[in-house]
C-alpha positions in Angstrom: -10.5 16.2 -15.9 -8.0 13.8 -16.8 -7.8 10.3 -16.0 -5.4 10.4 -13.6 -7.0 13.2 -11.7 -10.1 11.2 -11.7 -8.2 8.5 -9.9 -6.7 10.7 -7.3 -10.3 11.2 -6.1 -10.4 7.3 -5.3 -7.4 5.7 -5.3 -5.0 6.2 -1.7 -2.1 4.6 -4.5 -2.5 7.8 -6.9 -2.9 10.3 -4.3 -5.9 10.5 -2.8 -6.1 11.9 0.4 -5.7 9.3 3.5 -6.2 9.9 7.3 -3.1 7.9 9.1 -2.1 7.3 12.5 1.0 6.0 14.6 0.3 3.0 16.8 1.5 2.2 20.2 4.2 0.1 18.7 5.1 2.6 16.0 3.6 1.4 12.9 2.5 4.2 10.8 -0.6 3.0 9.1 -4.0 4.2 7.3 -6.2 5.2 10.2 -8.9 2.5 9.3 -6.2 0.0 9.6 -4.7 1.5 13.0 -8.0 1.7 14.8 -9.3 -2.1 13.4 -6.4 -3.7 14.7 -6.0 -1.4 18.0 -9.0 -2.7 18.9 -8.1 -6.1 17.9 -5.3 -5.9 20.8 -8.0 -5.6 23.6 -7.9 -9.3 24.5 -11.0 -10.4 26.4 -12.1 -13.5 29.1 -15.9 -13.8 27.7 -18.4 -16.0 29.5 -21.1 -17.6 27.5 -23.9 -19.5 29.5 -22.9 -21.9 32.2 -19.9 -24.0 30.5 -18.7 -22.0 27.3 -15.5 -19.8 27.7 -14.4 -17.5 24.9 -10.6 -16.5 24.4 -11.5 -13.7 22.4 -8.6 -11.9 20.8 -5.7 -13.2 22.6 -4.2 -14.1 19.5 -5.2 -14.2 15.7 -8.1 -16.4 16.1 -10.6 -16.9 19.3 -10.7 -20.1 21.1 -13.5 -21.6 22.9 -13.3 -23.7 25.9 -16.5 -25.9 26.4 -17.1 -27.8 30.0 -18.0 -30.9 30.1 -19.4 -32.9 33.3 -16.0 -33.9 34.1 -13.6 -32.3 31.2 -13.2 -30.0 28.6 -13.3 -29.7 24.9 -11.2 -27.2 23.2 -11.7 -25.4 20.2 -8.6 -24.3 18.1 -4.7 -24.4 19.5 -3.2 -21.6 17.5 -0.9 -21.3 14.7 2.5 -23.0 16.4 3.6 -24.2 19.8 4.1 -21.1 21.2 0.5 -19.9 20.9 -0.7 -23.2 22.0 1.6 -23.3 25.3 0.1 -19.6 26.1 -3.7 -21.3 25.3 -3.3 -24.1 27.5 -2.0 -21.3 30.4 -5.2 -19.6 29.9 -7.4 -22.7 30.1 -5.5 -23.7 33.2 -6.8 -20.6 34.7 -9.8 -20.9 34.1 -10.4 -24.7 35.1 -8.5 -27.6 36.3 -10.5 -30.2 34.1 -8.7 -32.6 32.0 -9.0 -32.3 28.0 -11.3 -34.8 26.5 -11.3 -33.4 23.2 -9.5 -30.8 20.8 -11.3 -29.4 17.8 -10.2 -27.9 14.5 -12.2 -25.7 12.7 -9.7 -25.7 10.1 -6.2 -26.4 8.8 -4.9 -22.9 9.8 -5.0 -23.2 13.7 -3.8 -26.7 14.4 -0.1 -26.3 15.3 -0.7 -25.6 18.9 -2.3 -29.0 19.6 0.9 -30.8 21.2 1.0 -28.3 24.2 -2.6 -29.6 25.2 -2.3 -33.3 24.5 1.2 -35.2 25.8 2.7 -37.7 23.5 0.8 -40.8 23.1 -2.4 -39.7 24.6 -4.4 -38.6 21.2 -7.0 -41.4 20.5 -6.8 -42.5 23.6 -7.4 -39.4 26.7 -7.9 -37.1 24.0 -9.7 -37.1 20.9 -8.4 -34.8 17.9 -11.5 -33.6 16.2 -11.6 -32.4 12.6 -12.4 -32.4 9.1 -11.5 -35.3 6.8 -9.3 -33.0 4.7 -7.4 -31.4 7.2 -4.5 -34.0 7.3 -3.9 -34.2 3.8 -4.3 -30.4 3.3 -1.8 -29.8 6.4 0.7 -32.5 5.0 0.8 -31.6 1.1 0.8 -28.0 1.2 4.3 -28.4 2.2 5.4 -30.5 -0.7 4.6 -29.2 -4.2 4.6 -25.1 -3.3 6.4 -25.6 -0.3 9.1 -22.9 -0.9 7.2 -20.6 -2.5 4.2 -20.8 0.4 7.1 -20.2 2.8 8.2 -17.0 1.2 4.6 -15.7 0.3 3.3 -16.5 3.5 6.1 -14.5 5.4 5.5 -11.6 3.4 1.3 -12.1 3.7 2.0 -11.9 7.7 4.7 -9.4 7.7 6.9 -11.7 9.1 10.4 -10.5 8.2 9.5 -6.8 9.4 10.8 -4.9 12.3 8.6 -5.6 15.2 8.6 -1.9 16.3 8.8 1.4 14.6 7.0 3.0 10.9 7.1 -0.3 9.0 6.0 -2.7 11.5 3.3 -4.9 10.7 0.2 -3.3 12.5 -0.4 -7.0 14.4 1.6 -9.8 15.1 0.7 -12.7 13.9 2.7 -15.5 15.1 3.8 -14.7 18.7 6.3 -12.7 20.4 10.3 -13.3 19.6 11.9 -16.1 20.8 8.9 -18.1 21.6 8.4 -22.0 20.1 7.6 -21.3 16.4 7.7 -25.3 16.1 4.6 -27.0 15.0 2.9 -29.2 17.4 0.3 -30.5 14.7 -1.6 -33.7 15.4 -3.6 -35.9 13.0 -6.7 -35.9 13.9 -8.0 -39.2 15.2 -11.6 -38.4 14.7 -13.0 -37.3 11.5 -16.4 -35.9 11.5 -19.3 -36.2 9.0 -21.5 -33.5 7.7 -24.3 -32.9 10.1 -22.9 -35.5 12.3 -24.0 -35.4 15.8 -21.9 -36.5 18.7 -21.9 -36.1 22.8 -18.5 -35.9 24.3 -18.9 -36.0 28.7 -22.7 -34.8 28.5 -22.1 -32.0 25.7 -24.3 -32.5 22.5 -23.1 -30.7 19.4 -23.9 -31.0 16.1 -21.3 -30.7 12.7 -21.5 -29.5 10.0 -18.9 -29.0 6.5 -18.4 -25.1 5.7 -15.8 -24.6 3.4 -15.0 -20.7 3.6 -11.3 -19.7 3.7 -10.5 -23.0 3.7 -11.7 -26.2 2.1 -11.8 -28.5 5.5 -13.7 -25.4 7.5 -16.4 -26.8 10.2 -19.2 -25.0 12.2 -20.3 -26.3 15.6 -23.8 -26.2 16.7 -24.0 -26.6 20.5 -28.1 -26.9 21.0 -28.2 -27.3 24.7 -26.1 -23.9 24.8 -27.6 -22.0 22.1 -24.3 -21.3 20.7 -22.8 -21.9 16.9 -19.1 -21.5 17.0 -17.7 -21.4 13.1 -14.8 -20.3 10.9 -17.0 -19.1 8.1 -17.6 -15.7 9.9 -14.7 -13.3 10.5 -14.1 -9.7 11.8 -13.4 -8.0 8.3 -14.6 -8.3 4.4 -14.6 -12.0 3.6 -11.2 -13.3 2.4 -12.6 -14.8 -0.6 -9.1 -14.4 -2.6 -5.4 -14.0 -0.3 -2.4 -12.6 -1.9 -0.3 -15.4 -0.6 -2.0 -17.7 -2.8 -4.3 -20.5 -2.1 -6.9 -23.0 -3.8 -10.0 -21.2 -5.3 -12.6 -20.2 -2.3 -15.6 -21.2 -3.4 -18.3 -18.2 -2.7 -21.4 -20.5 -3.1 -20.3 -23.0 -0.8 -18.9 -20.4 1.6 -22.8 -18.7 1.6 -24.0 -21.9 2.2 -22.2 -22.8 5.0 -23.6 -19.0 6.3 -27.2 -19.8 5.6 -26.9 -22.8 7.8 -25.9 -20.9 10.7 -29.1 -18.2 9.8 -31.4 -21.2 9.4 -30.0 -22.3 13.1 -30.4 -18.8 14.2 -28.6 -19.1 17.4 -28.2 -16.5 20.4 -24.8 -16.2 20.6 -22.6 -16.6 17.7 -18.9 -16.8 18.3 -17.0 -16.2 14.9 -13.3 -17.3 14.3 -11.6 -14.1 14.4 -13.6 -10.6 16.3 -16.0 -10.3 18.9 -19.0 -12.9 19.9 -22.4 -11.9 19.2 -24.5 -12.1 22.2 -28.5 -12.1 21.1 -30.1 -13.8 18.4 -30.8 -10.1 16.6 -27.1 -9.3 16.5 -26.2 -12.7 15.5 -28.9 -13.1 12.6 -27.7 -9.3 11.3 -23.7 -10.2 11.2 -24.4 -13.8 9.4 -26.8 -12.0 6.7 -24.5 -8.8 6.3 -21.8 -11.1 5.7 -23.6 -13.6 3.3 -24.4 -10.7 1.5 -21.2 -9.3 1.1 -20.0 -12.5 -0.4 -23.3 -12.4 -2.8 -22.4 -9.2 -4.1 -19.0 -9.6 -4.6 -19.7 -12.9 -6.5 -22.8 -11.7 -8.3 -21.2 -8.4 -9.9 -18.4 -10.3 -11.1 -20.1 -12.6 -12.8 -22.2 -9.8 -14.1 -18.9 -7.9 -15.4 -17.9 -11.1 -17.1 -20.8 -11.5 -18.6 -20.8 -8.2 -20.0 -17.4 -8.8 -21.4 -15.4 -6.7 -19.0 -11.6 -7.5 -18.1 -10.9 -8.4 -14.5 -9.0 -5.3 -13.8 -12.2 -3.2 -15.3 -14.5 -5.5 -13.0 -12.3 -5.2 -9.7 -12.3 -0.8 -10.3 -15.9 -1.0 -10.7 -17.5 -3.5 -8.0 -18.4 -1.6 -4.9 -20.0 -2.4 -1.3 -23.4 -1.2 -1.3 -23.5 1.8 1.3 -25.0 -0.5 4.4 -22.3 -3.1 3.6 -19.4 -0.8 3.0 -20.2 0.9 6.1 -20.5 -2.1 8.5 -17.7 -2.6 11.2 -17.2 -6.2 10.3 -16.9 -5.7 6.4 -13.9 -3.4 6.5 -11.2 -4.0 4.0 -8.4 -4.1 6.8 -7.1 -7.5 6.1 -7.6 -7.8 2.1 -9.1 -5.5 -0.6 -12.5 -6.0 -2.3 -10.5 -5.6 -5.5 -8.3 -8.9 -5.1 -11.8 -10.8 -4.0 -13.2 -9.9 -7.5 -10.0 -11.1 -9.5 -10.1 -14.3 -7.5 -13.4 -15.2 -8.5 -12.9 -13.9 -12.2 -9.5 -16.3 -11.9 -11.5 -19.2 -10.1 -14.8 -19.2 -12.6 -13.1 -18.8 -15.9 -9.1 -18.9 -15.2 -6.5 -15.9 -16.1 -7.6 -15.2 -19.9 -9.3 -11.7 -19.9 -10.9 -12.3 -23.3 -9.1 -9.8 -25.3 -7.4 -11.8 -28.0 -4.4 -9.1 -27.4 -3.8 -10.8 -24.2 -3.3 -14.2 -26.0 0.1 -14.1 -26.6 1.3 -10.7 -25.5 5.1 -9.4 -25.7 7.4 -11.1 -23.3 7.8 -8.7 -20.6 11.5 -7.8 -21.2 10.8 -6.5 -24.8 7.8 -4.7 -23.4 10.1 -2.9 -21.1 12.6 -1.9 -24.0 10.0 -0.9 -26.0 8.1 1.5 -23.3 11.7 2.7 -22.4 12.6 3.7 -25.9 9.2 5.4 -26.5 10.1 7.3 -23.2 13.4 8.7 -24.7 15.8 6.4 -22.5 16.4 5.3 -18.9 17.0 8.3 -17.7 13.4 9.8 -18.6 11.8 7.1 -17.2 13.6 7.5 -14.0 12.7 11.3 -13.8 9.2 10.6 -14.5 8.8 8.1 -12.0 10.6 10.3 -9.6 8.1 13.0 -10.2 5.2 10.8 -10.1 6.3 10.0 -6.4 6.6 13.8 -5.7 2.8 13.9 -6.9 1.9 11.1 -4.8 1.1 8.8 -8.1 2.7 6.0 -6.0 1.2 3.1 -8.0 2.4 4.3 -11.0 5.8 5.2 -9.8 6.0 1.6 -8.7 4.9 0.2 -12.2 7.0 2.8 -14.5 10.3 1.8 -12.9 9.4 -1.7 -12.7 10.3 -1.4 -16.5 13.8 -0.1 -15.9 14.2 -3.0 -13.1 13.2 -5.5 -15.6 16.1 -4.9 -18.3 18.5 -3.3 -15.4 17.7 -5.4 -12.2 20.8 -4.2 -10.4 20.2 -0.6 -11.3 20.3 1.1 -7.5 18.6 4.1 -7.8 15.8 2.3 -9.6 15.6 -0.3 -6.9 15.3 2.9 -4.5 12.5 4.5 -6.2 10.1 1.1 -6.4 11.2 0.8 -2.6 9.9 4.5 -2.0 6.9 4.1 -3.8 6.1 0.5 -1.8 6.8 1.9 1.2 4.3 4.9 0.3 1.7 2.8 -0.9 1.8 0.6 2.6 1.3 3.9 4.7 -1.9 4.5 3.0 -3.5 1.1 2.3 -6.5 0.1 4.4 -5.2 -3.7 4.1 -2.6 -5.2 6.2 -1.7 -8.1 3.5 -1.4 -5.7 0.8 0.8 -3.4 3.4 3.2 -6.7 4.5 4.0 -7.3 0.8 4.6 -3.4 0.2 7.3 -3.1 2.8 8.6 -6.7 2.8 9.4 -6.2 -0.9 10.6 -2.6 -0.2 13.2 -4.3 2.3 14.2 -6.6 -0.3 14.7 -3.9 -2.8 17.0 -2.2 0.2 19.0 -5.4 0.8 17.9 -5.7 4.2 16.2 -9.0 3.8 17.0 -11.9 1.8 13.5 -14.2 0.9 16.0 -17.2 1.1 16.5 -16.9 4.7 12.9 -17.0 5.8 12.3 -17.3 9.5 11.0 -20.1 11.7 6.7 -19.6 12.0 4.1 -20.5 9.5 6.4 -21.9 7.1 4.6 -25.0 5.7 7.7 -27.1 4.7 10.8 -27.5 6.7 12.9 -30.5 7.8 11.0 -31.4 11.1 7.6 -31.0 9.1 8.9 -33.2 6.4 10.0 -35.8 8.8 6.6 -36.0 10.3 5.2 -37.3 7.1 5.8 -40.8 5.5 8.9 -41.0 3.9 7.6 -41.7 0.6 6.8 -37.4 0.6 10.6 -36.9 1.5 11.2 -38.8 -1.9 8.1 -37.0 -4.1 9.1 -33.9 -3.1 12.1 -34.1 -5.6 9.6 -34.4 -8.3 9.1 -30.2 -7.9 12.8 -29.4 -7.9 14.2 -31.3 -11.0 16.1 -29.0 -13.2 15.3 -29.5 -17.2 18.5 -28.1 -18.0 20.9 -30.0 -16.2 18.5 -33.0 -16.1 17.9 -33.0 -19.9 19.5 -36.2 -21.4 19.5 -38.1 -18.4 17.9 -41.6 -17.6 18.7 -43.2 -14.5 16.7 -45.2 -11.6 17.5 -45.0 -8.1 16.5 -47.5 -5.8 16.1 -46.2 -1.9 16.1 -48.5 0.6 15.4 -46.7 4.0 16.9 -48.6 6.8 15.4 -47.3 9.9 11.7 -47.4 7.9 11.7 -50.9 6.2 10.5 -49.4 3.2 11.7 -49.3 -0.2 11.0 -46.5 -3.1 12.1 -45.8 -6.4 13.0 -42.4 -8.0 13.3 -42.6 -11.6 14.6 -39.4 -13.6 13.7 -39.5 -17.5 14.8 -36.3 -19.6 13.8 -33.4 -17.0 11.5 -35.2 -15.4 11.2 -37.1 -12.2 9.1 -39.6 -11.0 8.9 -41.1 -7.6 7.7 -44.8 -7.0 6.3 -46.9 -4.0 7.9 -50.0 -4.7 11.3 -51.9 -5.5 13.0 -51.4 -9.0 14.2 -54.3 -11.4 16.9 -52.9 -12.7 17.8 -49.9 -10.8 21.0 -47.6 -11.9 21.9 -46.8 -8.5 21.0 -48.6 -5.0 21.2 -46.6 -2.2 20.6 -47.9 1.5 20.2 -45.0 3.8 18.5 -43.9 7.2 15.8 -41.4 6.8 17.4 -38.5 8.7 20.3 -38.9 6.0 18.0 -38.6 3.3 16.9 -35.4 4.9 20.0 -33.8 5.0 21.1 -34.7 1.4 17.4 -33.3 0.2 17.6 -29.9 2.3 21.4 -29.7 1.5 22.5 -29.9 4.9 24.9 -33.1 3.6 26.2 -34.3 0.5 26.8 -37.8 -0.7 30.3 -38.1 -0.4 30.5 -37.1 3.2 28.1 -39.9 3.8 29.8 -42.2 1.9 33.3 -41.4 3.4 31.9 -41.7 6.8 30.2 -45.2 6.0 26.6 -43.8 7.0 25.3 -45.1 3.4 25.7 -47.7 1.2 25.7 -47.1 -2.5 25.6 -50.1 -5.7 26.7 -48.0 -8.5 28.8 -45.0 -9.3 29.2 -42.6 -6.6 30.3 -39.8 -8.8 27.4 -39.9 -11.0 25.0 -40.4 -8.6 26.4 -37.3 -7.0 25.8 -35.5 -10.3 21.9 -36.7 -10.5 21.5 -35.6 -7.0 23.0 -32.0 -8.2 20.6 -31.7 -10.6 17.5 -31.2 -7.5 17.1 -27.6 -6.2 
């Protein structure tokens, strides 16, 4: 039996049989995915004890209402204002008590807060409680890698896919069309400490740092209610790595957080996603299975590294033990196990596979030219890729046709072959994130979407969010947008006086490097007095300096044409 045939038995991307289904909104999916996300659509208001209500599966994350003597404490407000408003409506169906505090589980679900907190009441009538790193993470995520994060998040969550039909995402992550996708994030007014105990309106609580899919995650223990609420346990295989790209998610820290839950051993366990556990036995079993899946992936990746295996080899070899692989809360319906293995490998020892041939590999374009030459020309590669599609070798078809697109990126037939291969892989993958990436890139290849037109929603960087930051961040962002070719040989200093902020900053350009300084410059080449709103319009390319100068909205010392040329050095 040849190697490809062996792979057919293992991989849905190389022809292994897959049960498929059509979801109610038309999405054509792997049956495992369809059944898992079909269940998630069934929302439930679940009462725990006398004063806890879980808004279970109304949106991607669970929210929790904790009733105090005269007020309520609310856990997680959602990823945008539209979701936040709906959660607030649900709260008001349950109780008319005023909101005393908002608790952020981590930085992912902070943007619905303003729906609960009128302007000016934060820190006065209503506390916003969270990990000390939440604000830093929320603010910094859109600066250095903002454009990439926007593009990657849109693909990861299928935000550019149709809402209905075969190619629809299995689940809607950001709310319905036409709803408010803006950010209602409010900076925490109270940063909790690890193991800190608080009492709010008669509710005793203890907080624990519990890094998981975010390093600012927390776990909440309510001793009088025998309940733990946590972001350390989700509803599918732990997402130790994410395709959209994030900092390393340390498995050891993640396990430590779950072990703390096992030590508490609560009756009620409320995970960030999925169903609530209602008995001490079920809570302990879930926590143990979840931490054991992390431990297994982590330890077996290390075992493979110590054997000298490459990342791909380890990823193909690591399979969960049967009792974990069949656990209903450890399915690969969000991300795939092999992705986590590669993430752990990279987080521990970096990109190098330890094969010396990988130190200085052949450049991608030369590799493509050599392979195509070995096949006997582009036509033969194209025909082979088409044959692979017929044989259901979708992954190979996509990889093979990539060589053609590397040297002929506008070759329409090749783009369609790749799009067809990606779509087929989307229909067989068990993981929603893989499916969304496959389909979004298929649509881009077919010219149906443009990655430069990212819809509102999960974008971590836009003018509104930048405008909410200290003005220094709207200058610092240019450090990551400078074009080294256009700016080669340039040595200039721009002093920026922000009239409405009464603040002065400097931007120094030195041969391809930009530096933001937090003070006035001694001998600036240019001095620009500008309103912050006009500065935002400049860096987001909604306006240009010549128009602002003509309108009298800005004041400039220095050669205007030269400064216009310098600003054009930034993307």
